[in-house]
N, C-alpha and C positions, 0 to 999 in steps of 0.2 A: 580409572575405578570409578566405578556409580557410586551415586551418596547415597549408601546403604546406612543404617542406623546402625553406629556402632557404640551407642552407652550399653556398659555393666561389661562389655568388653576386658578393659584393664581390673585386673584383680584388687579384689577389695582392699586389702592390705599395701596394694601401692599406694605410695603417698610421692608427689609430684615435685616439691622440695626437697624430699631426701634421697628417696630411692631410684633407683633404674632397675632397668628389664633387660635380658639376657637377650642377644639377636632374634632369638628362635621364639620367645615370646610376643616381638614383636611382628615379627610373621605372623602368626598368630593373630594376633588384632588388626594386623592389615595386611592383608595377604597380596595386596597389590606389589610390598615386597619382594614378595615371591618371584611374583612376574618380573619384577625388574631386573631381578638378580641381582642384588646388590651383595657386596661383601659385611661382614660382619663388623669388621672397624665403620666402614661407612654408617651402617643402622645405630653404633653407639656416638656418631660423631652429631649425627641428626637429630638426637633426641627429644631437644626445647623444640627445632623444627617442626617435629612430626606432632608433638604434644598439640604443639598451636596450630598445627592441620587437624587432630582428633577436633579439638576446639570448635573452630572454624565447622568442619562439617556437622557437627551435631547441629548447627547454629540452620545450615540449611536444612537437614532432615525435617526441623521442624518450620519449615517457611511454610506461609501462609500468604505470599503476594510479597513485592520489591518494596512496597508501602511499608507493609512492618517489620523488614529486616532487621533482625536482632544483632546486624553489626555496626561498628562504627566507621567513620574515616572513613579513607577511600576504600576500605573492606567493602562498602556497602555495595550490593547488588555482582560482588563477584565473586566467581566459585574456584576453588582449589584444587591442583594438583599434581600430586607426585611423579617426576620422572626426574632420572638422573642424567648429568653433565661433568664431565669428567670423572668417571666415577664416584662421582659427589649426589648425595640426595640431594634435591633441592624443589623449591613449591613453585610450579605455573600457574599464573590465574588467570581468569579472563570473565567475560559477562556471563552472566547466569542467564536463563531461558527466562525465568521470573520477572528478570529486568530489560531483554528483550521485549516480554510481551507487553510491560509497561510503557516503552520509548515508542511500540506499533503504537497503541490506543493513544499517546499522550500524540503524536501525530498525527493520526485519525482523527481525534477531537481539532488537532487545529484545522485539517482540511476543512471536517464539516463547517468552520465556523468562513468559509467561503464559498460552499455550497449553497446553492438557492431554490431549493427542493421544499416544498408545500406538503401537507399531511393528506391532500386528493395525489400527490403523486403517489405516496409511498404505497395508494394503491395499487399503483397498476401492475399487474405480473404479467406473467406468460398465458394462464392460467384464466384471467379475465381479457385478453387479448382479442378481438373480433372475429370470428371463427372464419368468416369470409374471405376476413383480407391472410390468415393462417393457411388456407389453402389456396390464396391465389400465388401465395407466394412462398412455398415451402422452402427453397433454400435459402431465401433471407432469413423466412425462422426459425431455420435451423442452426443458422453461424450464429445468429444471437447467443440462443438456447447452448451453445457448443462453447461460445464466449462468457458467458455467465457462469458456468457451471466449472469450467476447468481454468480458464485462467489464474494464473497464480502472479506477482508479481518477479521481475526477471524470467518471466517465457519468453522467447521472442516470437511473438505472437500479434498479426495484425490489427487494427482498429476496424471499423464498419465506419460506412459514409450512406446513408440513408436519405433519399430525395425523391422529391415528389411532390404533387398539391398539396394543397391544406385538409388537413380533417380525415387524412386516411391512415393515421392511426402510428406515426413515423417517431413522434416522443413518446407516446405510450409504449413505444419495442424497447424505445433508448430507456426509462424507468423501468420496465422490467428487466432490463439487463442488470440495470444500476439497483434493484432490490433484491435480485439476486444477490451479487457482489457485497450488499450491507450483509445478507445472511451468512457469508461466509468470511466475511470480515475482512473483504479487501478492499483497500483504501479507494475513494476516489470524490471525483468533483464533477456535481454537472451549474454550469451557468447557461444562462442567454448571453450568444457573443455580445448582443448589444450591452447588455446589463454589464458585462465585462470592462467593457469602454466607460459606461458612464461609472461605472465605481472610480476606477483607474483617474480620472479628469475630477473627480470629486474630490481625491486623496492628493492630485495636485495642487486644487483650490484651497484645500485645508494644508497646504505646507507639510503631507505626510510624504514619506519614503515608500513609491511604488513599486522597490525592488523586491520586496520580501512576498507583495503579490504577485511578478510575474515569475516568480522561482518559485512561486508553492502552485502554481498553472503549469511549471515547463517539470515537475519534476515528482508532482503524485502519481502515482502509479499506473491509474487511470482518468483520464480526463472527458467528461462530454460537453463540447460544445451545440447546444440547440441554435438551429435556425441560422446557421452561418451564410452569409452573403446577405442577409436582411438589413442587417444593419447599415447606419449612414459611412461609410469607411471615405476616409481620408488619409492623408500619409501618417500621422500618427498612430493612428487603427492599425493600419495594413503594414504597419513597420514592428507594432507591440505582436500580434498576430502572427508575423513571419516570425518572429523570436522565436515565440514560445511551439510552434508548429515543430521549425527545423530543430529547437533543442530536444524535443522529445521521438524528433524520427531520427538524430543522432544515436539518440539512447535506446532506442526501440522500444519507446513507453508507449502502448497503443492509446490512441486518438479516438471517441465516436463521435459523428457527427450527426443532425441531421441538415437538412435544407431543402429548400424549394430548386434548388438549382443544382444540374449535374454538375459533376467536377470540372468538365473543362469549361464552364460556361460562369464560374462564378468569378464575382465583377470584371463581366465585361464591359459593363457600362462605366466603368473608370478612365479615366484618359490615359495617353497614351504614355505620359509621363511616371503612371505609377506602374509601369510594367516590370522594374527592377525588382519591384517587389509581390506582384500578381502570378507573373509565372513561374518562380521558384517554389512559389507557396500553393501552387496549384500543381506541380509535379511531386513536394509532399505529401502531401493530402492524398494524392491518389497513389502513390509510392508506399504510402504506411497503410491504406486502408482495404477490405473489400466493399466494393459497392455496390448496392441495392436496390433498385427502384421498386418504391411504393405505390401504385395507384387505385383506382376506385371510389366510389363515392364518397364525399365528404360525410362523415357517420354523424358527427355535432348535428348538422342541418337534418341528414333524416330520422334520426333522435331527439329533436326539438319537442318540446311541450308548447303545442299550438292552444291557448285558451279561446280565440274567437276565430271561427271561417267567413 
């Protein structure tokens, strides 16, 4: 039954502590009892439970958000439903929508504490992406828009790997996706790959546990890794990066990448001893991504303000 307002349905003369309602009055009060097709005896036996159900439902009808929930103890954030078990009426409870929204917002706040976006990044959108690049690479631009506008957590949707030279708009397009996801309240984390490992090393140096950070990167609905391949890789960084990418690949969580390197050429500078990390990493990056090449002139240089010539 939907949580419709029940106030005023009980007879004014009805006193909870002394009176009882006949089964048909209960059926008028709670139409769900007709749908459940319960017996008169089951209704009479369940009257204390039904009174509690009405009380809890009235609180839910006045809900203005989980943080202001009028319920107490374990009942806070829970929603009740009447069900029949062994021909008896019982209450089944589950988390309510406001509680789930509260959890989602709390998780989003934790994700944002790991995201590294500036006020400038928040201004980068599809509408102000360079028109020349949009026209040069329409399939890549359309794929980015499709992901930004349609991805929902749980969807089996590939990430996007954008590679090409510096200054052609790779990171702009990445932030355009993220800003649209933020508008849609889809949780995401943006990090430069080198900053990830700087952060992990700093945490280790401070004696902090890095597992929560690794878990956050591995489980956020959308992870955006900027400039993959540009960091100073070593066995520590490649092992942690592989763990993050592998967990996301296995869980079918999309990852967005920008890089100066085509996926097959990632970490080609590394010694042969690292191949056990590099080859599986490349495989998962490619297997979980739509790959797009973005080239053209460096528009940072083209739009530089020249003071003296």
